N, CA and C of each residue as an Amber inpcrd file, in Angstrom:
protein
   327
 -42.8970000  42.7940000  24.1890000 -43.1390000  41.6300000  23.8520000
 -43.6990000  41.4810000  22.4320000 -43.3080000  40.1910000  21.5690000
 -43.6760000  39.7770000  20.0770000 -45.4700000  39.8070000  19.8850000
 -45.8080000  40.2830000  18.9560000 -47.4920000  39.5850000  18.9940000
 -47.1140000  38.3870000  18.6670000 -48.8780000  37.4940000  18.6920000
 -48.5980000  36.2430000  18.7990000 -49.6360000  36.2940000  16.9550000
 -50.1520000  35.2110000  16.7800000 -49.8900000  34.8990000  15.2060000
 -52.1340000  35.2450000  15.0160000 -52.5370000  35.6300000  16.1420000
 -53.8460000  35.4780000  16.0530000 -54.0350000  37.1910000  16.2090000
 -52.9660000  38.0000000  16.7130000 -53.0770000  39.1820000  17.4360000
 -52.5230000  39.8070000  15.9900000 -51.4240000  39.3160000  15.2560000
 -51.1090000  40.0220000  13.8690000 -51.9290000  39.8990000  13.1270000
 -52.8640000  38.5180000  12.9280000 -54.4530000  38.4570000  11.4920000
 -55.0630000  39.6210000  12.1050000 -54.8550000  40.1270000  13.3960000
 -56.1160000  41.3580000  13.8870000 -55.9070000  42.7680000  13.3040000
 -54.4040000  42.5890000  13.5840000 -53.6370000  44.0710000  13.3050000
 -54.2020000  43.9390000  11.4160000 -53.8220000  42.8870000  10.5430000
 -53.6870000  43.2280000   9.0380000 -55.2470000  43.3850000   8.9660000
 -56.5540000  43.0530000   9.4150000 -57.9520000  42.9790000   9.4900000
 -58.1040000  44.6290000   9.5750000 -57.5940000  45.5180000  10.4500000
 -57.2950000  46.4350000  11.1070000 -56.5310000  47.6030000   9.7190000
 -55.5150000  47.2430000   9.6630000 -54.9380000  47.8640000   8.2940000
 -55.7520000  47.8380000   7.3030000 -56.0720000  46.7990000   6.4580000
 -57.0380000  46.2890000   5.8590000 -58.5030000  47.4200000   5.6430000
 -59.1710000  47.1000000   6.6720000 -59.9500000  47.8730000   6.6600000
 -59.7100000  49.9380000   6.4500000 -59.0430000  49.7420000   7.4020000
 -58.6950000  51.2280000   7.5100000 -57.8510000  51.9320000   5.4880000
 -57.0790000  50.6430000   5.0360000 -56.8600000  51.0710000   3.4450000
 -58.0750000  51.2850000   3.0520000 -58.8700000  50.4280000   2.7990000
 -60.4290000  50.0070000   2.0620000 -60.9350000  51.4420000   2.0640000
 -61.1760000  51.7360000   3.2500000 -62.1270000  53.2920000   3.6250000
 -60.9310000  54.4620000   2.8720000 -59.7740000  54.4880000   2.6440000
 -58.8900000  55.0210000   2.1810000 -58.9320000  55.7790000   0.7000000
 -59.4170000  54.1240000   0.1840000 -59.2870000  53.9320000  -1.2350000
 -60.6680000  54.5230000  -1.9030000 -61.7260000  53.9880000  -0.7790000
 -62.7740000  55.0930000  -1.5810000 -62.9410000  56.2450000  -1.1740000
 -62.1460000  56.9930000  -0.4270000 -62.3310000  58.1800000   0.4350000
 -61.7000000  58.9190000  -1.3260000 -60.3840000  58.2480000  -1.6740000
 -59.4890000  58.7200000  -2.8650000 -60.3650000  58.8250000  -3.8430000
 -60.8500000  57.6570000  -4.2470000 -61.5490000  57.4310000  -5.4960000
 -63.5250000  58.2190000  -5.8730000 -63.9960000  58.5800000  -4.6470000
 -64.7380000  59.9580000  -4.0860000 -63.7310000  61.3490000  -5.1340000
 -62.5910000  61.0980000  -4.2500000 -61.8540000  62.8020000  -5.0300000
 -61.6640000  62.8470000  -6.2310000 -61.7320000  61.6650000  -6.8170000
 -60.7760000  61.1290000  -8.3800000 -59.5010000  61.2710000  -7.9310000
 -58.6680000  60.9930000  -6.7240000 -57.6000000  61.0430000  -6.6150000
 -56.2490000  59.7540000  -6.9620000 -56.9910000  58.9370000  -8.4790000
 -56.3510000  57.8390000  -9.1070000 -55.1310000  57.6600000  -8.5570000
 -53.9330000  58.8530000  -8.0170000 -52.8370000  58.4010000  -7.3960000
 -53.0450000  57.2980000  -6.5660000 -53.0540000  57.9890000  -5.3760000
 -53.8360000  57.5060000  -4.0710000 -54.8770000  56.5700000  -3.9300000
 -55.7610000  56.3900000  -4.9460000 -56.3810000  54.8880000  -5.1850000
 -55.9770000  54.1940000  -5.3000000 -55.0600000  54.4110000  -6.7970000
 -54.4130000  52.9520000  -6.7520000 -53.1680000  52.5120000  -5.8190000
 -53.1370000  53.2500000  -5.5970000 -51.4860000  53.0540000  -4.1660000
 -52.5480000  52.1810000  -2.9280000 -53.7610000  52.8150000  -2.4830000
 -54.1920000  51.8870000  -1.7660000 -55.0570000  50.6150000  -2.4230000
 -55.4890000  50.6560000  -3.3220000 -55.7800000  49.1060000  -4.4240000
 -54.3950000  48.5700000  -4.1440000 -52.9580000  48.9160000  -4.3740000
 -52.6670000  47.6090000  -4.2530000 -52.0280000  47.7250000  -2.7800000
 -51.7250000  48.3400000  -1.5870000 -51.7400000  47.7000000  -0.4530000
 -52.5630000  46.7510000  -0.0440000 -54.2950000  47.1660000  -0.5130000
 -55.3220000  46.2270000   0.0540000 -54.6890000  44.9830000  -0.6200000
 -54.6860000  44.5280000  -1.8750000 -54.6360000  43.4180000  -2.4380000
 -53.4580000  42.9910000  -1.6310000 -52.4040000  43.2860000  -1.1840000
 -51.1080000  42.9060000  -0.4980000 -51.5700000  41.9410000   0.4850000
 -52.3050000  43.2270000   1.0720000 -53.1130000  42.5770000   2.8640000
 -53.6830000  41.4050000   2.5010000 -54.6450000  41.4160000   1.6010000
 -55.3590000  40.2120000   1.2250000 -54.4790000  39.0820000   0.9540000
 -53.9440000  39.6790000  -0.1950000 -52.8790000  37.9920000   0.1590000
 -52.3500000  37.6680000   0.7870000 -51.6800000  38.4470000   1.8870000
 -51.3130000  38.1180000   3.1590000 -52.1800000  37.5750000   4.0910000
 -53.0000000  37.9030000   3.5150000 -53.9670000  36.6950000   4.8580000
 -54.4910000  35.5640000   4.0900000 -54.0270000  35.7790000   2.6210000
 -54.8780000  34.2150000   2.0860000 -53.9530000  33.3000000   2.3200000
 -52.6730000  34.0250000   2.1460000 -51.0140000  33.1010000   2.3240000
 -50.8100000  32.5460000   3.6840000 -51.4580000  33.1960000   4.8610000
 -51.2950000  32.2920000   6.2780000 -52.6880000  31.6390000   6.3690000
 -53.6440000  31.6160000   5.4190000 -54.1990000  30.0130000   6.2920000
 -53.4370000  28.8780000   5.8530000 -54.1620000  27.9960000   6.8390000
 -53.8540000  26.6460000   6.6020000 -54.5940000  25.6890000   6.7720000
 -54.6850000  25.3230000   5.2440000 -55.4960000  24.5160000   4.8400000
 -55.7400000  23.0610000   5.7350000 -54.7270000  22.6350000   6.2200000
 -54.4990000  21.5200000   6.7070000 -54.9520000  21.0230000   7.9740000
 -54.7330000  22.3690000   8.5920000 -55.8580000  22.6800000  10.1530000
 -57.3990000  22.8380000  10.3260000 -57.1730000  23.9160000   9.6060000
 -58.4540000  24.6640000   9.3230000 -59.6680000  24.1960000   8.0840000
 -59.4640000  23.3460000   7.5670000 -59.6960000  22.7150000   6.2700000
 -61.0490000  23.5660000   5.6180000 -62.3620000  23.4260000   5.6100000
 -63.1780000  23.9710000   5.0080000 -63.5860000  25.3350000   5.7000000
 -62.8170000  25.6930000   6.5550000 -62.7870000  27.1460000   6.6770000
 -61.7920000  27.9890000   6.0770000 -60.9990000  27.5060000   6.1810000
 -59.6170000  28.0540000   5.7000000 -59.9660000  28.5300000   4.1310000
 -60.9630000  26.9940000   3.3440000 -61.4030000  26.9510000   2.0860000
 -62.0610000  28.5170000   1.9310000 -63.6670000  28.3440000   2.6490000
 -64.4550000  29.5360000   2.3650000 -64.0000000  30.8540000   2.9550000
 -62.9340000  30.7830000   3.8690000 -62.0700000  32.2880000   3.6200000
 -60.6320000  32.8050000   2.2550000 -60.5270000  31.9780000   1.6660000
 -59.8630000  31.5410000   0.6560000 -60.8310000  32.3450000  -0.5960000
 -61.7810000  31.9350000  -0.9900000 -62.9220000  32.1030000  -1.4700000
 -63.1780000  33.7860000  -1.2750000 -63.7390000  34.0810000   0.0060000
 -64.1410000  35.0880000   0.4740000 -62.6210000  36.3960000  -0.0100000
 -61.8850000  36.0570000   0.4760000 -60.2990000  36.8800000  -0.2750000
 -60.5120000  37.0890000  -1.2920000 -60.5650000  36.5170000  -1.9190000
 -60.1720000  35.9950000  -3.5760000 -61.3130000  36.8400000  -4.1590000
 -62.6830000  36.9800000  -3.7530000 -63.8380000  37.2900000  -3.8630000
 -63.4930000  39.0090000  -3.8470000 -63.1050000  39.6510000  -2.7170000
 -62.8680000  40.6850000  -1.5740000 -61.4380000  41.6610000  -3.0460000
 -61.1330000  40.0760000  -3.3350000 -59.7850000  41.0030000  -4.4090000
 -60.3340000  41.0320000  -5.8600000 -61.0590000  40.8180000  -5.7310000
 -62.0720000  40.7990000  -7.8340000 -62.7920000  42.7060000  -7.5430000
 -63.3350000  42.6090000  -6.4190000 -64.0870000  43.4140000  -5.8880000
 -63.4620000  44.8280000  -6.2110000 -62.3340000  44.9670000  -5.3970000
 -61.6330000  45.9940000  -5.2760000 -60.3570000  46.2650000  -6.7210000
 -60.4910000  45.3710000  -7.3320000 -59.4740000  45.1920000  -9.0070000
 -60.9520000  46.2060000  -9.9630000 -62.1500000  46.4650000  -9.2280000
 -62.6560000  46.6450000 -10.8130000 -62.3160000  47.9540000 -11.4030000
 -62.7220000  48.1520000 -12.4600000 -62.1950000  48.9690000 -13.3710000
 -62.9760000  50.3320000 -14.0380000 -63.9940000  50.0960000 -13.6450000
 -64.8840000  51.3280000 -14.1740000 -64.9090000  52.1080000 -12.8610000
 -64.7830000  53.0420000 -12.7130000 -65.1520000  54.3930000 -11.9280000
 -66.5090000  53.8590000 -10.9530000 -67.4230000  53.8640000 -12.3470000
 -68.8460000  53.9260000 -11.8740000 -69.1300000  52.9580000 -10.9480000
 -68.8360000  51.8550000 -11.0790000 -69.0480000  50.6890000 -10.0010000
 -68.0340000  50.6530000  -8.7900000 -66.3020000  50.8910000  -9.0410000
 -65.6600000  50.4470000  -8.4230000 -66.0840000  50.9960000  -6.5930000
 -66.6750000  52.3950000  -6.4130000 -66.8540000  52.7640000  -4.6420000
 -67.7840000  51.9200000  -4.3690000 -68.9480000  51.1110000  -5.0370000
 -69.7660000  50.2950000  -4.4300000 -69.0010000  48.9370000  -4.7290000
 -68.3720000  48.6560000  -5.0840000 -67.7220000  47.2430000  -5.6990000
 -66.3640000  46.8370000  -4.0370000 -66.3500000  48.4120000  -3.4840000
 -64.8170000  48.2150000  -2.5360000 -65.6110000  48.0630000  -1.1830000
 -66.7330000  49.1160000  -1.4270000 -67.6040000  49.2400000  -0.4500000
 -67.7630000  47.9860000   0.2530000 -68.2370000  47.0710000  -0.8740000
 -68.9240000  45.6460000  -0.6840000 -68.2660000  44.5460000   0.0350000
 -66.5860000  44.9460000  -0.9480000 -65.7020000  43.5980000  -0.2350000
 -65.0460000  44.4160000   1.0010000 -64.9980000  45.6990000   1.9880000
 -64.8220000  46.6200000   2.9810000 -66.1490000  45.5070000   3.8330000
 -67.1040000  45.3490000   3.9560000 -68.0160000  44.8410000   4.1910000
 -67.7010000  43.4450000   4.4890000 -67.5740000  42.4540000   3.3150000
 -67.0380000  41.3460000   3.8790000 -66.0580000  41.1010000   4.3350000
 -65.3370000  41.3150000   4.7150000 -64.1260000  41.4570000   4.8980000
 -63.9540000  42.2160000   6.7030000 -65.1090000  42.9510000   7.0490000
 -65.6990000  43.3260000   8.1410000 -66.2710000  42.4370000   9.3030000
 -67.1130000  41.7570000   8.3910000 -68.0060000  40.6680000   8.5570000
 -66.5100000  39.1660000   9.4850000 -65.9970000  39.1300000   8.6980000
 -64.6690000  38.1910000   9.0540000 -63.9930000  38.8570000  10.3340000
 -63.6120000  40.0450000  10.2430000 -62.8810000  41.1450000  11.2200000
 -63.4450000  40.9620000  12.6310000 -65.0450000  40.9830000  12.8690000
 -65.7050000  41.3310000  14.1410000 -65.6400000  39.5240000  14.2920000
 -65.6820000  38.2190000  13.5590000 -65.8650000  37.0860000  14.1790000
 -64.4740000  36.9700000  14.8310000 -63.0640000  37.2790000  13.6810000
 -61.6660000  37.0000000  14.6710000 -61.9580000  37.8810000  15.8230000
 -62.0610000  38.8010000  15.8340000 -62.4340000  39.8160000  17.0810000
 -63.3560000  38.7790000  18.2820000 -63.9040000  38.2450000  18.0360000
 -64.8620000  37.3280000  18.9600000 -64.1100000  35.8610000  19.2770000
 -63.3030000  35.7240000  18.3050000 -62.7330000  34.6520000  19.2520000
 -61.7130000  34.5410000  20.7560000 -61.8970000  33.9770000  21.2330000
 -61.3220000  34.1990000  22.7660000 -59.8590000  33.4220000  22.6310000
 -58.8250000  33.6550000  23.0330000 -57.6300000  33.0680000  22.7970000
 -57.1660000  32.4220000  24.2590000 -57.3570000  31.5800000  24.9300000
 -56.5500000  30.9260000  26.1330000 -55.3820000  31.5740000  26.7670000
 -54.7290000  31.7560000  27.8260000 -53.7680000  32.6010000  27.7460000
 -53.0570000  31.0660000  28.1710000
């Protein structure tokens, strides 16, 4: 059975959270190759979430999510190692709050 759009977004949030955790771990180990790999994957997931927004239907909520996704992407792309971990952790927390809200949405059968 194919996943519905709600489930697909939930999977994207979970994958993004896991990937951000791996990015942070890689940065702490000074493993730049993996850190950049996880950064690229995180940015791709954020882009997918952003592209899935329906501004006509969700209006202000979609605009707010767009702003949050854009800010999270900026934080993930931090250039200095000193602030990278802190900025990625803050992006992870932003996304986690949205993920929790998404999980709380009841989908009627």
